[in-house]
C-alpha positions in Angstrom: 122.2 -12.3 2.1 119.5 -14.8 1.0 119.8 -16.4 -2.4 117.1 -16.4 -5.1 115.9 -19.3 -7.0 113.1 -19.9 -9.5 110.6 -22.8 -9.7 111.2 -24.7 -13.0 107.4 -25.2 -13.4 105.6 -22.0 -12.5 108.7 -19.8 -12.6 108.0 -18.2 -9.2 111.0 -16.5 -7.7 111.7 -17.7 -4.2 114.2 -16.5 -1.6 116.3 -19.3 0.1 118.8 -18.9 3.0 122.5 -18.9 2.4 124.0 -22.4 2.4 120.9 -24.1 1.0 122.5 -25.0 -2.3 121.7 -28.6 -3.3 118.9 -29.0 -0.8 115.4 -30.1 -1.9 112.7 -27.5 -1.9 109.0 -27.6 -2.6 107.4 -24.6 -4.4 104.6 -23.2 -2.2 102.6 -22.2 -5.3 102.5 -25.3 -7.5 103.9 -27.8 -5.0 106.7 -28.9 -7.4 109.8 -30.3 -5.7 113.2 -29.3 -7.0 116.8 -28.8 -5.8 118.3 -25.4 -5.3 121.0 -24.9 -7.9 119.5 -27.2 -10.6 119.6 -26.0 -14.2 116.5 -23.9 -14.8 116.2 -22.8 -11.2 118.3 -19.7 -11.6 116.3 -16.6 -10.8 115.7 -14.0 -13.4 116.5 -10.4 -12.9 113.8 -8.6 -10.8 114.7 -5.2 -12.2 112.2 -3.8 -14.8 113.5 -3.5 -18.4 116.6 -5.6 -17.9 115.5 -9.1 -18.6 112.4 -8.4 -20.6 113.5 -5.4 -22.7 113.2 -5.8 -26.5 113.4 -3.3 -29.3 109.9 -4.0 -30.5 106.7 -4.5 -28.6 105.8 -7.7 -30.6 108.4 -10.5 -30.2 109.6 -12.5 -33.2 109.1 -16.2 -33.6 112.7 -16.9 -32.5 112.2 -14.9 -29.3 109.0 -16.7 -28.2 109.7 -19.0 -25.2 109.3 -22.7 -25.8 106.7 -24.6 -23.9 108.3 -26.6 -21.1 107.0 -30.0 -20.3 105.7 -30.4 -16.8 108.2 -31.7 -14.4 106.9 -35.1 -13.1 106.6 -35.2 -9.4 108.4 -38.0 -7.6 106.6 -40.5 -5.4 106.2 -39.5 -1.8 108.2 -42.5 -0.7 111.4 -41.2 -2.4 111.0 -37.6 -1.3 112.8 -36.7 1.9 111.0 -34.7 4.5 110.6 -31.2 3.2 110.3 -28.4 5.8 107.0 -26.7 5.9 106.5 -23.1 6.7 103.9 -21.9 9.1 102.3 -18.5 8.9 101.7 -16.2 5.9 103.7 -16.8 2.7 104.5 -13.1 2.6 106.3 -13.3 5.9 108.6 -16.1 4.7 109.8 -15.0 1.2 110.9 -11.6 -0.1 109.3 -11.6 -3.5 110.5 -8.6 -5.5 108.1 -6.6 -7.7 108.6 -3.7 -10.1 109.4 -1.1 -7.5 112.5 0.4 -6.1 113.6 -0.2 -2.6 113.0 3.4 -1.7 109.3 3.2 -2.9 108.4 0.2 -0.7 105.5 0.8 1.6 105.7 0.8 5.3 105.5 -2.6 7.0 102.0 -3.8 7.7 101.5 -4.5 11.4 100.4 -8.0 12.3 97.4 -8.8 14.4 98.1 -9.4 18.0 101.7 -8.4 17.8 102.8 -11.8 16.5 106.2 -11.3 14.7 105.4 -14.3 12.4 106.1 -17.8 13.4 108.6 -20.0 11.6 109.2 -23.7 11.7 112.9 -23.3 12.1 113.8 -25.6 9.2 114.3 -22.7 6.7 115.6 -19.6 8.4 114.0 -16.3 7.7 115.9 -13.6 5.9 118.0 -11.3 8.1 116.1 -8.5 9.5 112.9 -10.4 9.7 110.2 -11.0 7.1 110.0 -8.4 4.3 107.1 -6.0 4.6 107.0 -5.7 0.8 106.3 -9.4 0.1 103.0 -9.8 -1.7 103.1 -13.5 -2.8 99.5 -14.6 -2.3 96.2 -13.3 -3.7 94.9 -12.4 -0.2 97.1 -9.3 -0.1 95.1 -7.8 -3.1 91.7 -8.2 -1.4 90.4 -5.3 0.6 88.2 -6.8 3.3 87.0 -3.4 4.4 85.3 -2.5 1.1 81.5 -2.8 1.5 79.7 -5.3 -0.6 77.1 -3.7 -2.9 73.8 -5.4 -2.9 72.8 -7.0 -6.2 70.2 -5.1 -8.2 67.0 -7.1 -8.4 65.6 -7.9 -11.8 62.2 -6.5 -12.8 60.4 -9.8 -12.3 62.1 -10.3 -8.9 61.1 -6.8 -7.7 57.5 -7.3 -8.6 57.2 -10.3 -6.3 56.7 -8.2 -3.2 55.2 -4.8 -2.4 57.3 -1.7 -2.9 57.2 1.9 -1.6 57.0 4.6 -4.2 58.8 8.0 -3.8 55.4 9.7 -3.4 54.7 7.5 -0.3 52.2 5.2 -2.1 52.4 1.4 -1.9 52.9 -0.5 -5.2 51.1 -3.9 -4.8 52.8 -7.1 -5.6 52.8 -8.0 -9.3 52.6 -4.4 -10.4 55.2 -1.8 -11.4 53.0 1.3 -11.6 52.2 3.3 -8.5 48.4 3.6 -8.1 48.8 6.9 -6.4 51.0 8.9 -8.8 51.2 6.6 -11.8 55.1 6.4 -11.7 56.5 3.3 -13.3 59.0 1.8 -10.9 61.0 0.1 -13.7 61.3 2.7 -16.4 60.9 5.9 -14.2 58.2 7.2 -16.6 54.9 8.6 -15.3 51.8 7.0 -16.7 49.1 9.6 -17.2 46.4 7.1 -18.5 46.5 5.0 -15.3 43.9 7.3 -13.6 41.3 6.3 -16.2 41.5 2.7 -15.0 41.0 3.6 -11.4 37.6 2.3 -10.1 35.6 4.8 -8.1 34.4 3.7 -4.7 30.8 2.6 -4.5 28.5 5.0 -2.7 27.2 4.1 0.7 24.1 2.0 0.9 20.9 3.6 1.9 19.9 2.8 5.5 16.1 2.7 4.6 14.6 0.7 1.7 12.6 2.5 -1.0 9.0 3.3 -0.4 7.7 0.8 -2.9 9.8 -2.0 -1.4 8.4 -1.1 2.1 4.8 -1.2 0.8 5.3 -4.5 -1.0 7.1 -6.1 1.9 4.6 -5.0 4.5 1.6 -6.0 2.5 3.0 -9.4 1.5 3.9 -10.1 5.1 0.4 -9.2 6.5 -1.5 -11.0 3.7 0.7 -14.1 4.1 0.2 -14.2 7.8 -3.6 -13.9 7.5 -3.8 -16.6 4.8 -1.6 -18.9 6.9 -3.8 -18.6 9.9 -7.1 -18.9 8.0 -6.0 -21.9 5.9 -4.8 -23.7 9.0 -8.2 -23.0 10.7 -10.2 -24.3 7.7 -8.0 -27.4 7.6 -8.8 -28.2 11.3 -12.5 -27.3 11.1 -13.5 -29.2 7.9 -12.4 -32.7 8.8 -15.0 -34.3 6.6 -13.9 -32.6 3.3 -12.0 -35.0 1.1 -9.7 -32.3 -0.3 -8.9 -30.5 2.9 -5.2 -31.0 2.4 -5.3 -28.0 0.0 -5.8 -25.7 3.0 -2.7 -27.1 4.6 -0.7 -26.5 1.4 -1.9 -22.9 1.2 -0.9 -22.4 4.9 2.6 -23.6 4.2 3.0 -21.3 1.1 1.7 -18.4 3.0 4.2 -18.9 5.8 7.0 -19.0 3.3 5.7 -15.7 1.8 5.9 -14.1 5.2 9.6 -15.2 5.5 10.3 -13.9 2.0 8.8 -10.5 2.8 11.0 -10.2 5.8 14.1 -11.1 3.7 13.1 -8.4 1.2 13.1 -5.6 3.7 16.0 -6.7 5.9 18.4 -8.6 3.6 17.7 -6.9 0.3 16.7 -10.2 -1.5 13.6 -10.3 -3.7 14.2 -13.9 -5.1 12.4 -15.7 -2.3 9.4 -13.4 -2.6 9.2 -14.1 -6.3 9.2 -17.8 -5.6 6.4 -17.4 -3.0 4.3 -15.3 -5.5 4.8 -18.0 -8.2 3.6 -20.8 -5.9 0.7 -18.6 -4.7 -0.3 -17.9 -8.2 -0.4 -21.6 -9.1 -2.6 -22.3 -6.1 -4.9 -19.4 -7.0 -5.3 -20.7 -10.6 -6.2 -24.2 -9.4 -8.4 -23.3 -6.4 -10.2 -20.2 -7.7 -10.5 -20.8 -11.4 -10.0 -24.5 -12.4 -11.9 -26.0 -9.5 -15.2 -24.0 -9.9 -15.4 -24.9 -13.6 -14.7 -28.6 -12.8 -17.5 -28.7 -10.1 -20.0 -26.9 -12.4 -19.5 -29.7 -15.0 -20.5 -32.4 -12.6 -23.9 -30.7 -11.6 -27.1 -32.4 -13.1 -28.2 -30.7 -16.3 -32.0 -30.9 -15.5 -33.9 -29.1 -12.8 -37.5 -29.0 -11.7 -38.9 -25.4 -11.4 -39.7 -24.2 -7.9 -43.3 -24.6 -6.6 -44.1 -27.6 -8.7 -43.7 -31.2 -7.5 -42.1 -33.8 -9.5 -45.1 -36.0 -10.8 -45.1 -39.1 -12.8 -43.7 -39.0 -16.3 -46.1 -37.5 -18.9 -48.8 -39.8 -20.2 -49.1 -40.3 -23.9 -52.4 -41.5 -25.5 -54.0 -41.5 -29.0 -56.2 -38.5 -30.1 -58.9 -39.4 -32.5 -56.6 -40.6 -35.2 -54.9 -37.2 -35.5 -51.8 -38.1 -33.5 -50.7 -38.5 -29.9 -51.8 -36.3 -27.1 -49.3 -35.4 -24.3 -51.0 -34.6 -21.0 -49.9 -31.4 -19.4 -47.2 -32.0 -16.7 -44.1 -30.1 -15.4 -41.2 -30.4 -17.9 -37.6 -30.2 -16.3 -35.4 -27.3 -17.5 -31.7 -27.9 -18.7 -29.4 -25.3 -17.0 -26.5 -24.2 -19.3 -22.9 -24.6 -18.1 -22.3 -20.8 -18.0 -25.1 -20.5 -15.4 -23.8 -23.3 -13.2 -20.2 -21.8 -12.8 -19.6 -19.7 -9.7 -18.4 -16.5 -11.5 -17.8 -14.6 -8.3 -15.2 -17.1 -7.2 -13.6 -17.1 -10.7 -13.4 -13.3 -10.8 -11.8 -13.2 -7.4 -9.2 -15.7 -8.5 -8.5 -13.6 -11.7 -8.1 -10.5 -9.5 -5.7 -12.2 -7.2 -3.7 -13.5 -10.2 -3.5 -10.0 -11.7 -2.2 -8.5 -8.4 0.4 -11.3 -8.2 1.6 -10.5 -11.7 1.9 -6.8 -11.0 3.9 -7.3 -7.8 6.2 -9.8 -9.6 6.9 -7.2 -12.3 7.7 -4.6 -9.7 10.1 -6.9 -8.0 12.0 -7.3 -11.3 12.2 -3.5 -11.9 15.6 -1.7 -12.0 14.8 0.1 -8.7 14.4 -3.1 -6.8 17.4 -4.6 -8.5 19.6 -1.6 -7.5 18.3 -2.0 -4.0 19.0 -5.7 -3.9 22.6 -5.2 -5.2 23.3 -2.4 -2.7 24.0 0.3 -5.2 
């Protein structure tokens, strides 16, 4: 029958074979070396209630065990070769627990049918290794128990998209389902979430409004006509000193045609407003300011028609009563208001008024809704 000894440091009860008294043994738990049979290595009783029974649940000061100083380990050079055990610790030592022999469970089969190797230095207890030995912590771990996934925190769950119980998708960074209003974190249903839902914009109309069609078509036709006429006048009047004005008008008119096409196709009225602004400036300079400037440079005197321009009037004395001026044609001074070409000025004012009306219409709410696609 194997003997029982106890480690003087960790007090682990170990089973040793018969005839091992006085031999050196290393504790497999704390690696403390001691000799079998030394004082302090006697095993305590393994039966419950015999060695630890006391009349009261709280021990007195005299009954408290004294702290034992750790046993210093000897240098490795002085220690003899200690046999090591291969295999599981439960297969080498029969460690008793608080159970009766009749209540011991059935032996646990080993994997692969291996009966448990032994180094041969320390013989195993008769009858093979005990099936009741549970000396290491691995015997208390159930490897077959499934590992439950860790529950994500609220901030970690909001990092990605989630699927709601209603079938809707909760976007990343949100916790409320946009479909049913269910809060994924608290489980409460938010009834005010529907108020924040943005309605889908209506479909854009395929055809532009009637006013936009009229303005776009008229601006394109007038711009094309002015561009062709201005370019022709620039080429025909090569002797005019200010013929570059026709070339400028032609460029602005061509830009107006492009802006009219953008208004109808791409729903943008900004370019047409810019073209109308430049056209209005050219109209003010060419049709209003220039006629007034040319009228100021015309001579102020004019000889009436049908009468030739004779010598200057002769002045001679008249019998002591004064001077006598002979009757000749006297030139007439034409006022500035009569020298201005009012037809050209009125045409320029009319063109300026039409430009202002079209510009006001292009800034109206109807055109702005059409430009924004609503």
